[in-house]
N, C-alpha and C positions, 0 to 999 in steps of 0.2 A: 461690223463684225470682221474679225481678222483671224488668220490662222495662227496656231501656236503649237509648239511641241507638247505632246500629251503628257510627258513626264513632269511638266510644270503645273499641271492641273491637279489641284488638291481635292476638288469636289465638283460634282456634276449635279446641278439643280434642275429638276424637270417640273415644268408648270403646265397646267391646262391639259394634262393627258387623261386623267381619270374623269375629271369634270371641270367646269369653269372655275378658275382660280385655285385648282388643286395644286399642292406643293409636295414634291417627292425628292428624296436624296439618294444618290447612288451609293454613297458610303454612310454608314451609321455615325461615324465620328472620324476626325482627322487629328493627326499629331504633327506639330511643327517643332522640330528639334533645334533648340537654340541654347546658348550659354548667356549669362548676364553680359551685356555690352554688345551682343550680336544682333544682326538684322537680316531679314530674308523677305524676298518678294515671291508671292505665289498667286495663282490664278484660280478663279471660280468660273466654271462654264455654266451658263444659263441656257437651257434648251426649252423652247416654247412650242407646244403642240396646238395652240389655239391662235386667237387673234392677237396682233401686236399689242403689247401693253407695257406699262411701266411697273417696275418692281423696286423695292427698297431693301437695302442691306444695312444691318446694324449688329452690334455686339452687346453682350451682357455687361453688367457693371464691372465684373472681374477683369474683363479684357479691354476696357476703355483706356485709350492712350497707348495700348500695346498692339492693337490691330487697327489699321487705318485703310479704308477703301478709297482708291483714286476716283471712283465714281460710285456713289452710294445710291443713286436713283437712275439706273440706266433704262433706256427704252429698248425692249427686246422684240425683234421681228421673228426670227427663227432660232438663231444661236447668237449668243453674246458672251464675250470674255470680260470678266471684271478683275482688274488687278488690285491686289491688296499688299500692304507692307506690314510685316510682323517684326517687332523689336522688343528687346528686354533691356531696361536700363542697367547701367553698370552696377548699381546697388539694388537692383530689383530682385524679385523672387525667382528662385531657380526654376520652379514649376508652378504654372497657373492653369486652372481649369475653368472654362466658361462656355458660352454658347454664341454661335453666329445665327442671326435671325434673318429670314426672308419673309417680306410682306408683299402680298399680291392683292389685286382687286381694290386698290386704293384704300388699303387698311382693313378690308373685310376678312382676309385670311393671313395668319402669321404662324410660322413654324420655324423651329431652330434645330441645329445639330451640335453635338458636343465637340469642343476643341480643347486639345491639351497643348499648351505652349511651354516649351522648356524641355529639359532632359532629366530623366530619373537615373541617377548614378547608383549602381549597386555597390555598396560598400562591402569590401571583403571583411568578413568577420574573422577577427583574430582568435586563434585557438585559446580557450581559457587556460589561465595559468594554473599549474598544478598546485593544489592546496598542500600545506605541510602535512606530511605523513600519508597523503593520498596514494602516492605511488607504492609505498610499503604495504598499505592495506590491500591495494589491488593485487600486488604480488602474492600476498598471503592467500587471497581468495583463489588465485590460479594454482596454488600448490595442491597436488593431489591429496585428498583427505584420506587418512588411514581408516580402513573399514573397522567398525566396532564389532568385536567378537565377544559375545557373552559367554563367560565361563560357566560350565555346568555346575549347578549347586549340588554339593555333596550332602546328602541327607545322613545325618548322624543317627545311628541306631542306639536306642537306649534299652537296657535290659528291663524287662517287666518283672515286677515283684509278684511272684506267684503266691496266691493265698494258701495258707496251710494251717494246720492246727498246732504246729510246733512253735513254741515261743522262741527257740534258738534261731530258727530260720528268719523270723521277723526282726529280731534284734540284730542279727548279722547284716541283713539288707539295710536296716536303718542306719547302723554305724558306718556302713560303706557310703551311704548317700551323704551324710553330713561331713564326713572326712574328705570327700571329693575323690574317693577311689572307686568310682563306678566301673565295674568290669564289663567289657564288651566282647563280642565274638571275634575270632581271629580275622584279620584283614580289614576291619572297620575302625575308623577314627573315633576317639572319645571327645566329648564336648568339653569346653573350657570350664574349669571350676569357677563357681561364683566367688565374689569378693569376700574379704574377711567380714565386712560390715553386714553383708546379706546372710552369711552362714551362722552368725552368732544367734539371731532369733530362731533360726531353724534348729540349731543344736539344742537350744533350751527347750523348744517345743518337743523335739524327739526325746530328750531326756525326761521331761515331765510325762510324756505319753508312756514311755517304758516303765517309769516309776509307778504310774497309776495302774498299768496292766499287771505289773509284778505284784502290787498290793492286792489287786483283785484276785489273781490266782492264788496268792499266799493265804488269803482269807478262807478260801474253800479247801485248800490243801492241808491246812493245819488241823491237828486233832481237835476234838470238841472241847477238851479241857484247856487247850491253849488258845482257842479263838477269842478274839477281842470283840467288845460290843461297839457297834457303829450306830450313832444317833442320826436324827433327821438332818441336823446341821452338817455333820460330816458327809452324809450321803449327797446332800445338795451341793456341797463344795466339790466333792469328787466328780459329780455329774458335770458341773460347770467346767471344771478343769479338763475333764476328759473330752467334752464336746469342743472346747476352745482349741486344745492341742490338735485334735483330729482334723478340725476344719482348717486350721492354719497349715498343717502338713499337706492336706489334699490340695489346697490352693497353690502352695509352692510347687507341688508336683505337676499340676495342670499348667502353670506358667512356663515350666521348663520343657514341657512336651511340645 
């Protein structure tokens, strides 16, 4: 047994402390920092709390040829220092992980601890190159967005056609509707007139409606000697035309409301 600077001791192995042939490690794992082509000598301290005995040191397959013990089967009285050499070939792996095993009790107990041989170089990550148009998109995203202001919807008032008994009032309102000259109260806007294609059917319907109503009133207003006879066919045709024109006009008025 010989004295050595503690800074060179990488691991302290304790045997026979808990029980016979028990094996403990002071450190859970060790790291040996080397570059390819480098070599380093380190020490393992064996501390024995029981009877003097032989122990055996070995490595896993990953570390074979890279870690060599100068004495792999030392006889330990109380404390013993075992020297080892770690090396990485010039063309070897930058980083190797494996195990160092301690065998006690002539093979009855075997236990190992992890070893990391080499260096992990943290590569500086290069900032990603800006993709074409990426900067412009980000700049646009940073621009303050203009708040959206909803303009109040102005409700256009429409004059209601008052029902009356006078034929002149009905005809006046009807002519104003299909001519696009709907009058409104002062201070309110008028709605846009419908297109020429949409006004033509409405004009015909209004004209037919007025013609039928005029004929109806004319039939009752004429003297008895001037009244004309109306047969079933004429009555049926009159009813169909009257219902068709009235329905069409009402639908058009409901669509515009």
